[in-house]
N, C-alpha and C positions, 0 to 999 in steps of 0.2 A: 196081415196088413189090411186096413180098411181106408179107402180113399173116397172122400166126399167132394164131388164137383157141384158147384153152385154159382149163381150170379145175382146181380142186383137188377138185371134188365133182361127181358125176354128177347129171343132172336139173336143172341150173340154167339151161339154155338156150343152151349154147355152140354146138351145131350149128345151132340156129335163127338165132342172131345171125350166125354165119359165112355161112350161106346167104343171109340178107338182105343182107349186105354185098356178096357176089358178084353178087346180082341187081341191086342198085343200081349197081354199077360197070359192068355189062354194058350194051351198047347196040348198035345196028346198025353203028356205025362204031368201036366200041371193044370189044375182047375181054376177058373176065374168065374165069379158070379157077378152079374150086373143087376143091381137092385134099382128098380124104376119107381121113384117117388113122384115123378112128374107126369107120367102117362104116355110119353111119345115113343118109347123104345121099341115096342113090337113093330110099329110101322117103319121106324128108322132102320131097323135091322132087316127089313124085307121079309118078315114072317108072313104067313098066309093071312089073307084078309080076316080080321076079327080075332086073330090070335091074341090072347091076353085081355081082350075086351069083353066085359061081362063075366069073366071068370074070376074065381077067388084069387087074391094076391096078398101082398104084404099088408095092405091096408085092412083087409078082412081078418087076417091073422092077428094083427094088433088089436082090432076092435073086439075080437072074441074073448080077449082077456085070459084069465087062468083056466077057463073052461075047455081050452084046446091044448093038447099036449105039445110040448116044445118041439118034438121031432116031426110034428105034422108039417112044419115049414118045408121039408124036403119034397112033399107031394105037390107043392105049388110051383116048383121049378120047371121051366121050359128049356129043352135042349136046343141050342142054336147052332153049334158047330162043335167039333171035337174039343173038349176041355172048356167050352163056353156055355154057361147057363144064364137064363134070364129069370129074375123074380119080378113078375109084373106088379103094377100098382094094385090092381083089383078094382072092386066096385066102391071102395071107401077110401078116404084120404088116409095116408099112412102115418102122418104126424099131426097130432092134436096138441093143444096147449097144455093139457094135463101132463104132469111129470110122470104119471104111471104109464101112459101110452108111449112116452119117449123112452122110458126104461125098457119097455117090452120091445120096442123097435131095436134098441141097442142090443138086447139079448139075442134077437134073431140074427143081426149082423155078426155078432161075435161067434155064434154057433156056426154060421156059414164060413167064417174065416178060419175055422179049424181045419178045413179041407182045401183051402187055397185063398187067393186074393179076392177081396170084395171091393167092387167099385159102385158107388152110390151116385145116381143122378138125382140130386136134391132140388133141382129147379131153382126157384126164387126163395127158398126157405133158409135164409141166413140164420134165423134164430135156432133152427134145428141143428145146424152145423156148430154154432157156438156152444150148444148144450152138451155136445159129445166130444169136445176136443180133449186130447190127451189119451193115454192108455192105448196107444197103437193106432189111433185115428189120425188121418192126414186130411187137411183141408186145402182145396185148390179153387180159387175164384177165376171164372172165365169172363173176360171182357173183350170188347172190340175197341179198336183205336178210334173211338167215336166220342165226341164231346159230351153227348147226352148220357152215355154209359158211365163215363168218368165222373161227370157231375153227380149222377145218382150214387156212385160208389163213395163219394165224399160225404154223402148224407147218411149212409148206412154203415153202422159199426162193422168192423171186419169179422172174421180174421182175414188179413191180406198178407199172410206170411209167404204164400206161393200164389202167383197169378200167371195164368196163361192168357197172353194177349194175341188176339187174332188181328193181324195187321192188314188193313185194307189199302189197296193202292190209292194214292192221291190224298191220303189223310195227313194232316200236319202233326198229329200226336205220335210220339215215339216211345220206346221202352223207358227211357230216362224220365220222360214227362209223367208217365203213369206211375213209376216208382216214387217220384217226388210228390205227386198229388195225393197219394193214399198211403204213403210211408210203407210201401211194399218192400220186403227184404229180398224177394226173388221174383223177377218178372221174366218169363220166357216167351219169346215171339214165335208165333206160328203164322206163316204167310197165308193170306186168303188165296184160294185157288179154285177155279170153277170146276175142277175135277171132283172136288169134294161134294159139291151140290149135285153134280151128275150122278155120282155113286149113290147118294141118298135117294135121288129121284128114281133110279133104276133098281134100287133094292140090292145093290151089289157090294155094299160097304164091308160086309163080312168076308166075302170071297176075294175081293180086290180092293184092299185098303189103299186109298190114294196116298201118294208120296209124302205130302206135308204132314199127314197123320201118322206116318211110319217113323218120322224123324225126331219129333220133339221128345225131350227127356222126361221119362216117367218119374213120378214122385217115389221117393224111397223112404 
């Protein structure tokens, strides 16, 4: 299973939801790999300062083309916790417009999926998500109950089959409003909670996943 998390607007919680999914899927007897196409995961996961930054990552592997062996991808993985690995972005963007680079990225993800679940933090790259739909790939768009985010979503083609909605207190928009506005077939609400921000700030999200991130239904 390969799950792509993406959004149409920054700051809505895409990287946090992607990290939480990988953390929940990982265990001592089941591996989960978190693939970071956006670049924020090492800091979010509380890794040591500089981990993943300046080092080779998925972007470098894709850019190297056929000159690098396929199994070299394993040497780029960082161990985060039992069963949880991170594939950092590296020094180059992982997704380019060329179809060849997209095919190489998908090759890497499908190799990793042979040993466990793969969760991709695709950031704002909706086009990359659209190019890989099907064949065991799942797409999840993360939005906030914010008019600006919803307005942007109406301007960006989906996929909006599965949406995770971070519900902020005091907002007028609800699950039914989001589902109707972007024709989403499945919208799951995750309540905004200050404990999530505190866990990210403290670097403890891996060891102490906050309750709202332990409860939402994972894509299947």
